[in-house]
Each structure stands twice: as structure tokens, then as C-alpha cells.
PLY file of the C-alpha trace (Angstrom):
ply
format ascii 1.0
element vertex 255
property float x
property float y
property float z
element edge 254
property int vertex1
property int vertex2
end_header
0.00 0.00 0.00
1.47 3.35 -1.05
1.66 6.61 0.83
-1.61 8.57 1.13
-2.07 11.70 -0.95
-0.81 14.90 0.67
-3.76 16.77 2.16
-1.81 20.02 2.64
-1.24 22.51 -0.16
2.43 23.56 -0.08
3.66 26.82 -1.60
6.13 26.68 -3.26
5.29 23.10 -4.20
8.70 21.65 -5.14
11.66 23.92 -4.30
12.94 26.57 -1.91
15.06 29.35 -3.40
17.86 31.16 -1.57
19.49 34.20 -3.17
23.11 34.97 -2.24
25.69 36.14 -1.38
25.76 33.48 1.32
28.91 34.26 3.33
27.91 37.53 5.01
24.45 37.04 6.52
21.63 34.53 6.92
19.00 34.24 4.16
15.35 33.37 4.74
12.92 31.70 2.36
9.25 31.22 3.19
6.89 28.26 2.81
3.11 28.24 3.22
1.17 25.21 4.47
-2.53 25.42 3.60
-5.09 23.06 5.11
-8.12 22.99 2.78
-9.73 20.06 4.61
-12.14 19.91 7.48
-9.64 18.06 9.70
-6.93 19.16 12.06
-3.58 18.28 10.50
-0.30 17.74 12.34
2.82 18.71 10.39
6.53 18.23 10.84
9.38 19.54 8.66
12.66 17.67 8.27
15.85 18.56 6.39
18.94 16.71 5.23
21.17 19.54 6.58
19.78 20.42 10.04
22.95 22.28 11.12
22.69 24.71 8.22
19.02 25.67 8.52
16.72 27.10 11.14
13.02 26.26 10.59
10.34 28.15 12.53
7.98 26.52 13.31
9.26 23.10 12.41
6.16 21.29 13.73
2.61 22.04 14.83
-1.07 21.66 14.07
-3.01 23.42 11.29
-6.68 24.02 11.89
-9.20 23.42 9.08
-9.28 26.10 6.34
-6.24 27.92 7.77
-2.71 28.74 6.63
0.60 28.46 8.45
3.71 30.25 7.23
7.09 28.59 7.76
10.35 30.59 7.80
13.33 28.58 6.56
16.60 30.40 7.33
19.90 29.40 5.75
22.84 30.15 8.05
25.93 31.95 6.60
28.21 29.53 4.78
30.97 29.29 2.19
29.08 28.66 -1.02
29.79 25.22 -2.45
27.66 24.40 -5.53
28.23 20.66 -5.13
27.15 20.52 -1.49
23.69 21.96 -2.07
22.67 18.81 -3.94
22.27 17.25 -0.50
20.02 20.03 0.83
16.40 18.88 0.74
13.30 19.32 2.86
10.41 16.99 3.65
6.98 18.07 4.86
5.20 15.31 6.76
1.49 15.58 7.56
-0.85 13.48 9.66
-4.60 13.74 10.13
-5.11 14.60 13.81
-8.75 13.47 14.25
-7.67 10.46 16.28
-5.54 12.60 18.60
-6.08 15.47 21.01
-3.84 18.55 21.21
-2.01 16.95 24.11
-1.27 13.87 22.00
0.93 15.78 19.54
4.24 14.33 20.80
2.80 10.79 20.89
1.39 11.14 17.39
4.90 11.56 15.96
6.54 9.18 18.38
4.51 6.18 17.29
2.97 7.13 13.94
1.34 4.71 11.57
3.53 4.84 8.44
0.51 4.22 6.23
-1.13 7.42 7.52
1.84 9.79 7.08
1.68 12.07 4.04
5.04 13.27 2.70
6.14 15.97 0.25
9.73 16.72 -0.75
11.27 20.07 -1.72
14.76 20.70 -3.04
16.94 23.76 -2.46
17.97 26.12 -5.26
20.82 28.56 -4.65
20.96 31.78 -6.69
24.26 33.67 -6.48
24.13 37.01 -8.41
27.76 38.00 -7.74
29.43 36.66 -10.89
28.51 34.89 -14.09
30.88 32.12 -13.07
28.85 31.43 -9.94
25.63 31.39 -11.96
27.22 28.90 -14.35
28.19 26.72 -11.37
24.64 26.89 -10.02
23.29 25.81 -13.41
25.76 22.94 -13.46
24.69 21.85 -9.98
20.96 22.03 -10.84
21.56 19.95 -13.94
23.42 17.35 -11.85
20.60 17.25 -9.28
17.92 16.63 -11.90
19.95 13.82 -13.48
20.97 11.89 -10.35
19.46 8.69 -11.80
21.50 8.99 -15.05
24.77 7.18 -15.71
28.21 8.72 -15.10
28.68 9.16 -18.83
25.51 11.26 -19.06
26.75 13.45 -16.20
30.09 13.97 -17.93
28.30 14.94 -21.13
26.16 17.47 -19.25
29.23 19.10 -17.69
30.87 19.29 -21.13
27.82 21.06 -22.54
27.93 23.60 -19.71
31.65 24.26 -20.26
30.99 24.77 -23.96
28.17 27.20 -23.13
30.43 29.14 -20.74
33.15 29.33 -23.43
30.59 30.69 -25.87
29.57 33.41 -23.38
33.23 34.39 -22.89
33.77 34.42 -26.69
30.81 36.74 -27.21
32.15 39.07 -24.52
35.57 39.19 -26.18
34.01 40.02 -29.57
32.01 42.86 -28.02
35.11 44.24 -26.31
37.07 44.08 -29.60
34.32 45.93 -31.47
34.15 48.56 -28.74
37.94 49.08 -28.95
37.69 49.53 -32.73
34.93 52.13 -32.33
37.01 54.03 -29.76
40.03 54.01 -32.10
37.91 55.28 -35.00
36.45 58.08 -32.87
39.95 59.14 -31.83
41.07 59.28 -35.48
38.05 61.38 -36.40
38.74 63.69 -33.47
42.37 64.18 -34.64
41.20 65.00 -38.20
38.70 67.55 -36.92
41.40 69.21 -34.81
43.72 69.52 -37.84
40.92 71.00 -39.93
40.15 73.45 -37.14
43.80 74.59 -36.99
43.91 75.01 -40.80
40.75 77.14 -40.70
42.28 79.32 -37.99
45.45 79.85 -40.09
43.41 80.76 -43.20
41.33 83.22 -41.18
44.49 84.83 -39.78
45.94 85.24 -43.28
42.74 86.86 -44.49
42.80 89.30 -41.58
46.45 90.20 -42.20
45.73 90.74 -45.89
42.77 92.95 -45.07
44.89 94.98 -42.63
47.63 95.39 -45.30
45.18 96.68 -47.89
43.78 99.19 -45.42
47.28 100.49 -44.63
48.17 100.96 -48.36
44.90 102.75 -49.03
45.44 105.04 -46.06
48.99 105.94 -47.26
47.74 106.75 -50.79
45.01 108.99 -49.44
47.48 110.82 -47.20
49.89 111.44 -50.15
47.09 112.73 -52.36
45.86 115.09 -49.66
49.37 116.42 -49.06
49.93 117.09 -52.78
46.67 118.94 -53.13
47.56 121.12 -50.17
50.99 121.99 -51.62
49.78 123.12 -55.10
48.57 126.61 -54.21
51.97 127.80 -52.76
53.81 126.54 -55.89
51.41 128.41 -58.20
51.88 131.71 -56.25
55.66 131.45 -56.40
55.57 130.93 -60.15
53.39 134.03 -60.59
55.75 136.12 -58.46
58.74 134.96 -60.48
56.94 135.76 -63.76
56.04 139.26 -62.51
59.65 139.89 -61.49
60.90 138.77 -64.90
58.33 140.91 -66.72
59.20 143.94 -64.57
62.89 143.47 -65.30
62.27 143.30 -69.07
60.05 146.40 -69.00
62.79 148.31 -67.15
65.30 147.39 -69.82
62.98 148.59 -72.62
62.18 152.00 -71.14
0 1
1 2
2 3
3 4
4 5
5 6
6 7
7 8
8 9
9 10
10 11
11 12
12 13
13 14
14 15
15 16
16 17
17 18
18 19
19 20
20 21
21 22
22 23
23 24
24 25
25 26
26 27
27 28
28 29
29 30
30 31
31 32
32 33
33 34
34 35
35 36
36 37
37 38
38 39
39 40
40 41
41 42
42 43
43 44
44 45
45 46
46 47
47 48
48 49
49 50
50 51
51 52
52 53
53 54
54 55
55 56
56 57
57 58
58 59
59 60
60 61
61 62
62 63
63 64
64 65
65 66
66 67
67 68
68 69
69 70
70 71
71 72
72 73
73 74
74 75
75 76
76 77
77 78
78 79
79 80
80 81
81 82
82 83
83 84
84 85
85 86
86 87
87 88
88 89
89 90
90 91
91 92
92 93
93 94
94 95
95 96
96 97
97 98
98 99
99 100
100 101
101 102
102 103
103 104
104 105
105 106
106 107
107 108
108 109
109 110
110 111
111 112
112 113
113 114
114 115
115 116
116 117
117 118
118 119
119 120
120 121
121 122
122 123
123 124
124 125
125 126
126 127
127 128
128 129
129 130
130 131
131 132
132 133
133 134
134 135
135 136
136 137
137 138
138 139
139 140
140 141
141 142
142 143
143 144
144 145
145 146
146 147
147 148
148 149
149 150
150 151
151 152
152 153
153 154
154 155
155 156
156 157
157 158
158 159
159 160
160 161
161 162
162 163
163 164
164 165
165 166
166 167
167 168
168 169
169 170
170 171
171 172
172 173
173 174
174 175
175 176
176 177
177 178
178 179
179 180
180 181
181 182
182 183
183 184
184 185
185 186
186 187
187 188
188 189
189 190
190 191
191 192
192 193
193 194
194 195
195 196
196 197
197 198
198 199
199 200
200 201
201 202
202 203
203 204
204 205
205 206
206 207
207 208
208 209
209 210
210 211
211 212
212 213
213 214
214 215
215 216
216 217
217 218
218 219
219 220
220 221
221 222
222 223
223 224
224 225
225 226
226 227
227 228
228 229
229 230
230 231
231 232
232 233
233 234
234 235
235 236
236 237
237 238
238 239
239 240
240 241
241 242
242 243
243 244
244 245
245 246
246 247
247 248
248 249
249 250
250 251
251 252
252 253
253 254
């Protein structure tokens, strides 16, 4: 005769997730036990790693149509992806109609195995620190799911994960190479723009110097013309005086 069907509704139904980092502080994941029946249900929670977890409450009674929340706390530890394969939890339940509240210890001390309902949950570790840790977690999860496979299948799975990790690293290297090329091209364009800017400045300076030179020549020509025009009247007067003197001298000779 097999085990009876689990009367409790367990959330989450199959796994408990713990998100790292795991070395600095404790991490708590929560489980809900829902009793949809019309019976009182005793429950007890067991784990394969009791020294690494603190479960509160780890046992008790759930009244009909009620919910009990269980806090499962992982103690600080040095993260080892291979060790977590051994971390599992079991929720045991027992209909308590044949017992009173005072009989709770006796119910679990001498239980009828055919009346105990059992549900198993596995642990999943999520470490967001590095991609390498995530890859290790994926490798460990794959190993856990294929525990019944042969050693050759396990080796093949690890090889696939290594190939996937190499592909991720290759993609990262290609992106870095392309980024370096873009930076180099931008620097070359910046240098060209600077040279063009300097050439424009030199051309502008030459144009200004040429404009200043033309203004100076024009100003000198105007000054010379003005000076000449001012000097003409005195020259004309002197010529007239000389002519009058000559004419007077000739008239004196004739008379």
C-alpha cells in the first residue's frame, strides 16, 4: 500500500530558493502550508542539513481552512555548488482526528507509516555576484535533476555547460574588440577635426592680415594725395611772383 495523498497545499510546491551572497548574513525563504480540509492536520518539517538551517515553526497543528507560514533560514556559509545537492526538505502531515492537542508528541513518536503524508522540496541557490557562480549553479541544478542517469551522461552534461560558458566568454571578447575599434575610430576622427580646425584658424588669420595690409596701403595713398593737393597753391603763387619779377625786369630794360 502506497503513501496517502498529501492533504496540505504547499507553496512553493517543489523547491525553496535562496538568493546569495551566502557568506555575510543569513538568508530566509518562506513556505506556506494550507489546510483545505475539514480536519486538524499535524505537520513536521525535516531537512537533510539540520545544522545549516533554522526552521520556525518546524512542527505544529493546522486548523481546518487555515494557513501556516514557515520561515526557513539558511545560516551563513561558504558557497559550495556541489554541497547543495544534498540540501532537501520533507513536509510530513498526519490527520489529527484520532488525537487530542495533548497527543501531539505521541502522534509523531509512534505514527502509523501508512497514515503519514510526505512531500519533498529541493533547495535552489541563486548567487548574483558573478557569471561564473551562476554557471556553477546551473551545473549543480543539472546534476541534481539527473541523479538517476549514468556517469557518462553526467560527464556529457558538464561538457555542454563548459561549452556554453566558453561561448559566453567568446561573445564578450568580440564585443570588447568591437568597442575598442569604435574608440580608435572616434579618436582618429577627433584628430582629423582638430587639424581641420587649426587650418581654418590659419586661413582666417591670413585673411585678416591681408585685409589689414590693404587698409594700410589705401590710407597711405590717401594721405599722399591730400598732401599734394595742399601743396599746389603755394607753388602756383611762387611761379606768378617769379613771372612778374621777370616781366618787370624786361620792362625796365625797354624804357
